[in-house]
N, C-alpha and C positions, 0 to 999 in steps of 0.2 A: 557589543557582545552581550547576550542574555544568558544568564545562568538559570537553568530550569531543573526542577525536580519532578520525576515521573514515578508514579506508583501504579503498577499493573497487577491486579488481583484476579486470579482465576480459581474457582472452586467447583469440583465435580462431587456430587453426592449420590450414593447408591443405596438401594433398599437392603442389599445383602453384601457381605464382604466379597471382594474380588482381588485378583492378583493383576499385575501390570506388566506388559511388555515395554520395550523401550519407547520413549516419547521424544519427539523432535520439537524443540522450543526455538522460536524465532522472536526474541525479546530484546536483544541488545542492539541499539542503534549503530548504524554504519559510521565508523570513524572516517573523517574526511577533512578537507580544508575548511569546510563549513560547520562541522560538528566534532567535538571532542568529548569522549566519555570520561568524566572526572572521577566518578565513583559508581560502583555497581555491586549490589548485594542480591543474591538469589536465595530465597527461603522456601523450602519444600517440605511437604508432609504427605505421606510417610517419607522418611529419608531414603536415600538410595545412591546408586552410582551415578556420578556426573562427569562428563568429559566435554570439552569444547573443540570444535573443528570449524574450518572455513569450507563452505561448499564451492561448487564450480563457478558461482557468480560472485564470490567474495562475501557472502552473507555469514555472519557469526552465528553458528548453530550450536545449541546445547543439546547433547544426547543424554537424557535423564531416564534411568530405569529404577522406578520405585521398588523397594524391597518389601517382602511379606504381603500380608493381606490387609485390606482396609475398606471401610465403607465410605471413604472420602479421599479426594486427592486435591491438595492445595498447592498452588504455585504463585508465589508473590515475588515480583521483580521491583526492586527499588533502585532508581538511577538518578544520578546528577550529571547533567550534560552542560556543555558550553556551546551556545549556538552563535555562529558568526554570520551575520546577514550578508548575502551576496545578491544584490538586486539585479534583475534581468536588464542587461544593457540594450539600448536601441541601436544595434550595430547596423550601419548603412549597408545596403545590399550592393556589393561590388562584383560578386561572383554569381553568374547565372545559376550555379548549382544550389544556391540558397533560395531560389524561387521555386514556385510550383510548376511542374512536378519535381519532387526532390530527387537529387542525384548524388549517390555516395561514391567515394573513390574506391578503386578495386581493393585496396588494403582494408578499408572499413567494411566493405560488403562481405568479406570473408568472415568477419567477426559478428556482423549484425544479422546475418542470414536467418538465424532462428527466430529473430524478433520481427522479421518482415513478413513471414508467411502466416496468414490467418489460421486460427485454430478451429473456430466454430463454423457451423454450417448456416447458410441463409437461403434455404431451398426456394422460398417464395419471393426472394428479393426484397423483403421488407426493410432490412438494414441498408441495402444498397440504394433503394429508392429514397430513403431518408437522407442518406449521405449525399447523394447527387443534388438534393435540394439545398445543400449548404456549401457546395463547392462554388467558389466565385471565379473571378478573372484568372485565367491560366498564368498570368504574369504576376499575380499577387505574391508578395514575399511569403515564404513558408511560415515565418514567425507570426506574421499578421494573420494568416489563415488559422494557425493553431490557437492563437489568442481568441479569435472570433468563434471557433468551434467550441473551445473551452467555456466561453460565456454562454453560448447557445444551449449547451447541455444544462448549464446551471439555470437558465431562464425558462427552458421549455418543459422540463420534467419536474414532477412533484417528488419531494424528498419524503421517504417513509423509513424510519429506523427499523432494522430487522437484525436481531442479535444472532439468530441461528440460520443455518442453511447456506448452500453454495451460492456463488454469484449467478445471477440470471443470465440466460443466453441473451446476447445483445439484441437480436431481433425481437425477443419477447419484451425487453425493456422498452423498445420503440413502440411495440403494439399497445402496451398498457399505459405508457406515459409516466411511469413512476418507478422508484427504486431507492436503494440505499447507496452509500458511498462506493461499495465494491461493485455494484451494478453499473454505476456511471463511469467508474474508472475502466471497467472491462469493456463497456460500450465504446469509449474513446480509443482504447488500445486496438480493438478489433476493427473499428472503422478506419483508423489511420493506416493499419496494415494493408487494407484493401486499396489504399492510395500509394502504396510503396514506401511508407515511412517505417522506420525501425521504432517500435514502441514496446514498452514493458510495463508490467503491473507492479505497483509498489504498495507495501503495507508499512504502517508505522503509527505515529501519534500526531495529533494536531493540538497546538496550544491555542486556547481561546482566551484572549485578554478580557478583562472585566468589561461587561456591557457589550461585547462584540457578538454578533450573530454568526457564529461559526457552526455549521452543520457537522456532525460527527464527533463533537467533543464528548468526553465521558466514556469513550470506547476506543477500540483500535480503529484506525482510519485507513483509507485506500485512495490512491490516485494514480496518475499516469506519468511516465517519463518518455520523452521522445528524443531521438538522437538527431542533431542538426550539425551540418558542417560548420566549423569555426566556433561553435558553441558547446558541443558535446551533448551530454544527457541533460535535458531541461525538464523541470517538474511542472506539471499542469494538474490542478485539482478541479475537475469539472463539477464536483459537488458544491464547491464554494466559489468557483470562478477565479481561483488564485493561480498565479504563475511564479515559480521560484520564490515562494513566500518563506520568510524566516519562521513562520508558525508551523511549517511542515517538518516533521522529524522522521526521516526514513529509517526503517529497521531492515527490510528485506526487499529485494527486487527479484522478479521471476517472470517466466514466459507466460504462465497462467495463474489465476487466483488460487487454484488448489495447491500449487507448489509454494505459496506464500502464507499458508495458514500459520498463525502465531503459535498454536499448540496442536500437535497431531500425534496420535498413538492409538493403541488398542488395549482393551482390558481382557483378562482371561477369566472366564467363568460367567455365570448368570447373575448379574447384579440387580436384576429387576428394573424397575423404573429409575431413570437417572435424571438428575437436574443439573443445570449449569448456571453459574453466576459469574459475571465478568464486570469489573469496574476499573476504569482508568482515570487517573487524576494527573493533570499536567499543570504546573503553576510555577511562578517565580520561586526560586529556592529560598530567597530571603523571607518569603511570606509564609513559610511553614516552620513552626517552632520545632527545635530539636527535641527528640524524645528524651525523657528523663532517664 
């Protein structure tokens, strides 16, 4: 078990005072058999009304409505979590439903349907052509294929950090051969849906041990989850080529990247030019001295 401390700081600054509508915050990791939230402190400025809910996918959502007017909005999440490693087991393939093409039981299909249907367009077949070039033997175990595709995205595409903007359309990522973590995660999600896999977009944090070359550290991270018979939802991080890694700390799962934004909301009034600063720090809890 690793005990980690996470600090996620977000600051919006405006030229002129503005008022705020309700903001939706996805900052608290998902409690599970692999993660336990030991401590959580949310500090906001200006102050306002805060309430917590679970959405339809079981994500912990904070609805925050700042009060009054301000030229800045600050949201700081301080967390201590306990991470219990759950290595991906090499389970022998005894059931043909765990080989390619993937086959889900009728019960699972009813639940997984929203995550099987692709969301994006691929009018010129760019994504499909790329995907066909990576599909192997039809009898290849699904897990082997997923591991191979995960590594393929890691090796083929150039990583370029990008703090702002929505996730690129998957066909565009294939065309330009580069992207950031949310682009690679979305590429893998939409590619797998075209093969009949149930896949969902995940946002959270990634722990980067000392001297490790982990892409996406220092900011929020994104990866892909795929549902497999006998294994359930399995994590794949195509940005780093990781699978079921203890360094991945999921906060929210969603059908699309837009639904998994860490902070979303609107301002009321003309604030002029706005700036955004985001910083994420994830480290072993014992390595951070307690505040005086």
